[in-house]
TIGU-971968 format. One line per field, with one value per residue (C-alpha): residue number from 1; residue in one letter; x, y, z. Coordinates in steps of 0.2 Angstrom, whole numbers, plus 2048, in hexadecimal, padded with zeros to 3 digits. Example, Ala and Ser with C-alpha at 12.3 -4.5 7.8 and 13.67 -1.06 7.14 Angstrom:
// residues 2
nr	(1/2) .
rest	(A/S) .
xx	(83E/844) .
yy	(7EA/7FB) .
zz	(827/824) .
***
This chain:
// residues 267
nr	(1/2/3/4/5/6/7/8/9/10/11/12/13/14/15/16/17/18/19/20/21/22/23/24/25/26/27/28/29/30/31/32/33/34/35/36/37/38/39/40/41/42/43/44/45/46/47/48/49/50/51/52/53/54/55/56/57/58/59/60/61/62/63/64/65/66/67/68/69/70/71/72/73/74/75/76/77/78/79/80/81/82/83/84/85/86/87/88/89/90/91/92/93/94/95/96/97/98/99/100/101/102/103/104/105/106/107/108/109/110/111/112/113/114/115/116/117/118/119/120/121/122/123/124/125/126/127/128/129/130/131/132/133/134/135/136/137/138/139/140/141/142/143/144/145/146/147/148/149/150/151/152/153/154/155/156/157/158/159/160/161/162/163/164/165/166/167/168/169/170/171/172/173/174/175/176/177/178/179/180/181/182/183/184/185/186/187/188/189/190/191/192/193/194/195/196/197/198/199/200/201/202/203/204/205/206/207/208/209/210/211/212/213/214/215/216/217/218/219/220/221/222/223/224/225/226/227/228/229/230/231/232/233/234/235/236/237/238/239/240/241/242/243/244/245/246/247/248/249/250/251/252/253/254/255/256/257/258/259/260/261/262/263/264/265/266/267) .
rest	(X/X/X/X/X/X/X/X/X/X/X/X/X/X/X/X/X/X/X/X/X/X/X/X/X/X/X/X/X/X/X/X/X/X/X/X/X/X/X/X/X/X/X/X/X/X/X/X/X/X/X/X/X/X/X/X/X/X/X/X/X/X/X/X/X/X/X/X/X/X/X/X/X/X/X/X/X/X/X/X/X/X/X/X/X/X/X/X/X/X/X/X/X/X/X/X/X/X/X/X/X/X/X/X/X/X/X/X/X/X/X/X/X/X/X/X/X/X/X/X/X/X/X/X/X/X/X/X/X/X/X/X/X/X/X/X/X/X/X/X/X/X/X/X/X/X/X/X/X/X/X/X/X/X/X/X/X/X/X/X/X/X/X/X/X/X/X/X/X/X/X/X/X/X/X/X/X/X/X/X/X/X/X/X/X/X/X/X/X/X/X/X/X/X/X/X/X/X/X/X/X/X/X/X/X/X/X/X/X/X/X/X/X/X/X/X/X/X/X/X/X/X/X/X/X/X/X/X/X/X/X/X/X/X/X/X/X/X/X/X/X/X/X/X/X/X/X/X/X/X/X/X/X/X/X/X/X/X/X/X/X/X/X/X/X/X/X) .
xx	(800/80E/817/808/806/818/816/806/80C/81C/812/807/817/81F/810/810/822/821/812/81B/827/819/80F/81F/823/811/814/825/81E/810/81C/827/818/813/825/827/816/81B/82C/824/818/826/830/821/81E/830/830/820/827/837/82F/823/832/83C/82C/829/83C/839/82A/830/821/815/816/811/803/7FC/7FD/7F4/7E7/7E4/7E0/7CD/7CC/7CD/7D7/7DB/7EC/7F6/7F0/7FE/803/811/811/821/81A/82C/832/839/831/820/823/829/824/81E/818/817/829/830/82F/832/841/83D/836/833/825/81E/81A/808/7F9/7E6/7D9/7C7/7CE/7DA/7ED/7F6/806/805/808/7F9/7EF/7F4/7EF/7DF/7D6/7D5/7D0/7C3/7BC/7BC/7B3/7A6/7A3/79F/793/79E/7A3/7B5/7B9/7C9/7C5/7D6/7E8/7F8/7F9/807/812/80D/7FA/7FD/806/7F8/7EC/7F7/7F8/7E5/7E2/7EE/7E4/7D4/7DC/7E2/7D1/7C9/7D5/7E5/7F6/800/80C/7FF/7F5/804/807/7F5/7F3/801/7F6/7E8/7F0/801/80D/814/821/81A/80A/808/7FD/80C/813/805/803/7F5/7E3/7D2/7C3/7B1/7A8/795/792/79A/79C/7AB/7B5/7B1/7B6/7C6/7CB/7C9/7CF/7DA/7EA/7E8/7EA/7F7/7ED/7ED/7E2/7EF/7E9/7DF/7D6/7E0/7F1/7EF/7FC/809/803/800/7F0/7DE/7D6/7D1/7C7/7C7/7DA/7E3/7F5/7FC/80B/80B/803/811/813/801/7FD/80C/806/7F5/7FB/807/7FA/806/802/80F/81A/81B/81F/82D/834/833/83C/84A/84D/84D/85A/866/866) .
yy	(800/80C/807/80B/81C/820/81A/823/834/831/82D/83D/847/841/844/856/859/852/85D/86E/86E/86C/87B/885/880/885/896/898/893/8A0/8AE/8A9/8AA/8BB/8C2/8BB/8C3/8D4/8D3/8CF/8DD/8E9/8E3/8E4/8F6/8FB/8F3/8FC/90D/90A/906/915/920/919/91B/92D/932/92B/936/948/94F/948/956/963/957/957/96A/96C/95F/968/978/97B/98A/989/996/99A/99B/9AB/9BB/9C1/9D3/9DF/9DF/9DA/9CC/9C6/9D7/9D4/9E4/9DC/9D0/9DD/9D7/9E5/9E1/9E9/9E3/9E5/9F7/A01/A0C/A1E/A29/A19/A1F/A13/A19/A1D/A20/A21/A13/A17/A27/A1C/A1D/A0D/A06/A08/9F5/9F1/9FD/9F5/9E4/9EA/9F1/9E0/9D7/9E4/9E2/9CF/9D0/9DC/9CF/9C3/9CF/9D4/9E6/9E8/9F9/9FE/A08/A09/A09/A13/A1B/A28/A24/A34/A30/A1E/A24/A2F/A20/A17/A25/A27/A14/A16/A24/A1A/A0C/A17/A1F/A0E/A09/A03/A08/A12/A04/9F7/A03/A05/9F2/9EE/9FC/9F5/9E5/9EF/9FE/9FE/A0C/A17/A0E/9FE/9FD/9F2/A00/A0B/A00/A04/9F2/9EE/9F3/9F0/9EC/9F1/9E1/9E6/9D3/9C2/9C1/9CD/9C3/9B2/9B9/9C0/9B1/9A6/9B2/9BF/9B5/9B4/9C7/9C7/9CA/9C0/9C1/9C8/9C2/9B2/9AC/99B/9A4/9B0/9A6/9AA/9BC/9C1/9C9/9C5/9C0/9CF/9C9/9DB/9DD/9D7/9D9/9DA/9CE/9CB/9BD/9B0/9B2/9B3/9A3/999/99F/998/988/986/98C/99A/9AB/9B9/9B5/9A3/9A6/9B3/9A6/998/9A3/9A8/995/991/99E/997/985) .
zz	(800/805/7F6/7EB/7F3/7EF/7DE/7DB/7E1/7D7/7C8/7CA/7CD/7BE/7B3/7B9/7B6/7A5/7A0/7A5/797/78A/790/790/77E/778/780/778/767/769/76D/75F/753/759/758/746/741/748/740/72F/731/734/725/71A/71F/71D/70C/707/70D/704/6F3/6F5/6F8/6E9/6DE/6E4/6E0/6CE/6CC/6D0/6C8/6D5/6E1/6D3/6CE/6E0/6E1/6D1/6D6/6E7/6DE/6DF/6D4/6C1/6B7/6A6/69D/6A0/697/68C/690/691/6A4/6AC/6B7/6BC/6C2/6D4/6DB/6D8/6E6/6F2/703/70F/721/732/734/723/71D/70D/709/70E/700/6F5/6E9/6DB/6C9/6CC/6C1/6C5/6C4/6CA/6D2/6DC/6DA/6D6/6CE/6BB/6B8/6C3/6B9/6A9/6AF/6B8/6A8/69E/6AE/6B1/69F/6A1/6B1/6A9/69B/6A9/6B1/6BF/6C3/6CA/6D3/6DC/6EC/6F4/6ED/6F0/701/705/714/71D/71B/721/730/734/733/73F/74C/74B/74F/75D/764/762/76C/77A/77C/77D/78C/785/78B/77F/77C/77A/76F/763/762/75F/752/747/745/73F/736/730/733/725/71A/721/717/707/700/6FE/6F0/6E5/6E2/6EF/6EC/6F4/6EA/6EC/6F1/6F0/6ED/6EE/6DB/6DB/6E8/6DF/6CE/6D4/6DD/6CD/6C0/6C9/6C8/6B5/6B5/6C3/6D2/6E2/6F2/6FE/70F/70E/71D/71D/71D/72C/736/728/723/735/72F/72F/71F/714/705/6FD/6FD/6EE/6E8/6D7/6D5/6C2/6B8/6BA/6CC/6D0/6C7/6CF/6E0/6DD/6D6/6E5/6F2/6F8/6FF/6FB/70B/707/6F4/6F8/704/6F7/6EA/6F6/6FA/6E8/6E3/6F0/6E8) .
***
């Protein structure tokens, strides 16, 4: 009896000891399969990314095609004219931190009783005629502003802010975001104009057809973080036909386009 008990216990003990390695083996096989699956997925992703990179490098025109496809507005071929659209001064960037040279005066003429750069005037007339044929009336309401007049506008805004409770320092800083100081206004170039928008048709027409004649929306709503200005739907800038159409294709505002050209010139 005692022998049987010893043998019985011994048999069960041996059976338990023999079963433990088999469970460990199963777990190890599962872990190995999971690890191999993960490694296979990582390798597959790496190979796919590598193939895509090689394919993209072999198709350098892809980026341009994507830019063109993302452009929502349709536009026509450039209108041929004698306007020097590639003149560097047409891309002159004037901001509250980037002023003009003192006594800088553009070559001006009058359009709709407003002083503007002569090149802008030459491009505006055919654009105005084209708009009229589409039943849209374009009228310029603001153009060149002399630096002395601009400085007076700035000081007036400062006084208004001080009267409303601003400190002098805060009023001067805030006023510059609303009204530029003399020699720091884009209107002083004669290349910036405001249009009379009595209805939505003028804005829509200019956004679609303006670049064909060299005009761009200067301060788009979606570029305020770049221009540091709120959207101004009535404010357009003449930059020349080639520049305007390239800017629209690339989705650039003036600041971005000027920066892009500067980088390209260094290559």
